[in-house]
C-alpha positions as CSV (number, residue, x, y, z in Angstrom):
1,M,19.6,14.0,-21.1
2,A,21.2,13.5,-17.5
3,I,19.6,11.4,-14.9
4,G,18.1,14.1,-12.7
5,R,16.4,15.5,-15.7
6,V,15.0,12.1,-17.0
7,V,14.0,11.4,-13.4
8,A,12.2,15.0,-12.9
9,L,10.6,14.6,-16.5
10,A,9.2,11.0,-15.3
11,R,8.2,12.3,-12.1
12,A,5.9,15.4,-13.7
13,L,3.8,12.6,-16.1
14,G,3.2,10.7,-13.2
15,W,5.5,7.9,-14.3
16,T,7.9,5.1,-13.2
17,L,11.3,4.8,-15.1
18,A,9.8,1.7,-16.4
19,E,7.2,3.2,-17.6
20,M,9.0,6.0,-19.6
21,Q,10.9,3.6,-21.0
22,R,8.5,1.8,-22.4
23,A,6.4,5.2,-23.6
24,T,9.6,6.5,-25.3
25,G,11.3,3.2,-26.6
26,V,14.6,5.5,-25.2
27,D,16.4,2.3,-22.8
28,L,17.3,3.5,-20.3
29,G,18.7,0.5,-18.4
30,I,16.0,1.0,-16.4
31,A,14.2,-3.4,-15.7
32,E,11.3,-3.6,-14.9
33,A,9.8,-4.4,-11.8
34,S,8.9,-7.9,-11.2
35,T,5.2,-7.6,-9.1
36,V,4.6,-11.4,-8.9
37,G,4.6,-14.0,-6.1
38,E,8.3,-13.7,-4.5
39,G,9.8,-10.6,-6.6
40,S,10.2,-7.3,-6.0
41,A,7.9,-4.5,-6.5
42,D,7.9,-0.3,-6.2
43,V,6.8,0.7,-3.5
44,Y,3.5,3.7,-3.7
45,P,2.1,6.3,-1.2
46,L,-1.4,5.2,0.5
47,S,-3.1,7.6,-1.9
48,A,-1.5,4.8,-4.8
49,A,-5.2,2.5,-3.4
50,L,-7.3,5.7,-4.9
51,N,-6.0,4.2,-8.3
52,P,-4.1,0.8,-7.6
53,E,-4.1,0.5,-12.1
54,K,-1.8,3.7,-12.4
55,P,-0.5,4.6,-8.9
56,G,2.1,7.2,-10.1
57,G,5.6,7.1,-9.2
58,A,7.3,4.9,-6.9
59,I,8.9,5.7,-3.7
60,D,11.2,3.0,-3.0
61,H,11.4,-0.5,-4.3
62,E,10.9,-3.7,-1.7
63,A,10.8,-7.7,-2.1
64,V,7.6,-8.7,-1.7
65,V,6.5,-11.5,1.1
66,P,5.7,-15.2,0.0
67,G,2.3,-15.8,-0.9
68,V,0.9,-12.8,-2.4
69,E,-0.8,-13.1,-5.4
70,Q,-2.1,-9.4,-6.9
71,P,0.8,-7.0,-5.1
72,L,0.5,-3.3,-4.0
73,L,3.3,-2.3,-2.1
74,L,1.8,0.8,-0.3
75,R,3.8,2.7,2.6
76,A,1.4,3.5,5.3
77,D,1.4,7.5,6.0
78,T,-1.4,7.1,8.7
79,D,-1.5,6.3,12.2
80,E,-4.8,4.7,11.9
81,M,-4.1,1.6,12.8
82,H,-0.8,2.6,15.3
83,G,-1.7,0.9,18.9
84,T,-0.9,-2.4,21.3
85,T,-2.0,-5.4,19.4
86,P,-0.8,-7.4,16.8
87,A,-2.5,-5.9,14.1
88,S,-0.8,-1.8,14.4
89,I,0.9,-0.3,12.1
90,R,3.0,2.3,12.2
91,P,3.1,5.5,9.7
92,G,6.3,4.6,7.3
93,D,5.7,0.8,7.7
94,Y,5.4,-0.7,4.2
95,L,1.9,-3.0,3.3
96,H,2.1,-5.4,1.1
97,V,-1.6,-5.5,-0.5
98,D,-2.3,-8.9,-2.5
99,R,-5.1,-7.0,-4.5
100,A,-6.3,-11.0,-5.3
101,H,-7.8,-11.4,-2.0
102,T,-10.9,-9.0,-1.3
103,T,-13.2,-11.4,0.3
104,L,-13.3,-10.1,3.4
105,E,-12.6,-12.3,6.7
106,E,-13.2,-11.1,10.1
107,G,-10.0,-10.0,12.2
108,R,-8.2,-9.6,8.7
109,V,-6.4,-5.9,8.1
110,Y,-7.6,-4.5,4.7
111,V,-6.9,-1.1,2.8
112,V,-10.1,0.5,1.7
113,T,-11.1,3.4,-0.3
114,D,-14.9,5.5,1.3
115,A,-15.5,9.2,0.0
116,D,-12.4,10.5,2.4
117,G,-9.8,8.9,0.6
118,P,-7.6,5.4,1.8
119,H,-7.4,3.5,4.8
120,V,-6.6,0.9,6.1
121,R,-8.9,-0.9,8.4
122,L,-9.0,-3.9,10.4
123,Y,-12.5,-5.6,9.4
124,T,-14.8,-6.4,12.2
125,T,-18.6,-6.9,13.0
126,T,-20.0,-5.1,15.6
127,R,-23.8,-5.1,17.3
128,L,-24.2,-3.1,14.3
129,G,-22.9,-4.6,12.0
130,A,-19.6,-5.2,9.4
131,V,-17.1,-2.6,10.3
132,F,-13.4,-1.6,9.3
133,R,-12.4,-0.5,12.9
134,A,-9.0,1.7,13.3
135,E,-6.7,0.5,15.3
136,N,-5.8,4.1,16.9
137,R,-9.3,4.6,18.2
138,Q,-9.4,8.4,17.5
139,Y,-10.6,7.1,14.3
140,E,-14.5,6.3,14.2
141,D,-15.5,3.2,12.2
142,I,-16.4,3.0,8.5
143,P,-19.2,1.1,7.6
144,A,-18.4,-1.9,5.4
145,Q,-21.2,-1.1,3.0
146,E,-19.6,2.5,2.8
147,A,-16.0,1.4,1.4
148,Q,-14.8,-0.1,-1.3
149,V,-12.2,-3.1,-0.9
150,V,-8.3,-2.7,-2.8
151,G,-6.9,-5.5,-1.0
152,L,-5.9,-8.0,1.8
153,V,-3.2,-6.4,3.9
154,A,-0.8,-10.0,3.9
155,G,2.2,-8.5,5.1
156,V,4.2,-5.4,6.2
157,T,8.0,-4.9,6.6
158,S,9.2,-2.1,8.6
159,D,12.3,-0.7,9.5
160,Y,11.3,0.2,13.4
161,N,14.0,-1.5,15.9
162,P,12.6,-1.0,19.9
163,Q,16.1,-0.7,20.9
164,L,15.8,2.4,20.0
165,L,13.9,4.2,22.0
166,N,15.9,2.6,25.1
């Protein structure tokens, strides 16, 4: 079978090529992705945060930032955190999420899910209580008690180059 058909079949089944190789026992020449520490891992769309145990097909492969214990690499496909502060995350940036760190800390960014889907938000406490706040203030705060934490955004990688704006 040609590689194009193998890739199409894997996508149709919602598998990565590594998962297909494991499930069928057919050697496709695919090395397993390392998902520990300073290795590398597959990158998934932000929607994979809804089911991180079975994230579906990978969209890229990226080195994991040092110190991440349980990595889940996601591509930001929302402008919720696009702004002007150091917490700003642009659509297309890669989020290095550490699923081992779900204990909330003031001022840290997390991937969370709620009834509306996955979000990337800053955890903060307001006079009305703890919330997950978007950098882009067009989005409403999510009360912390209404969200499920997927993990801490331990790092962000981007191909953004401000020199290209000139």
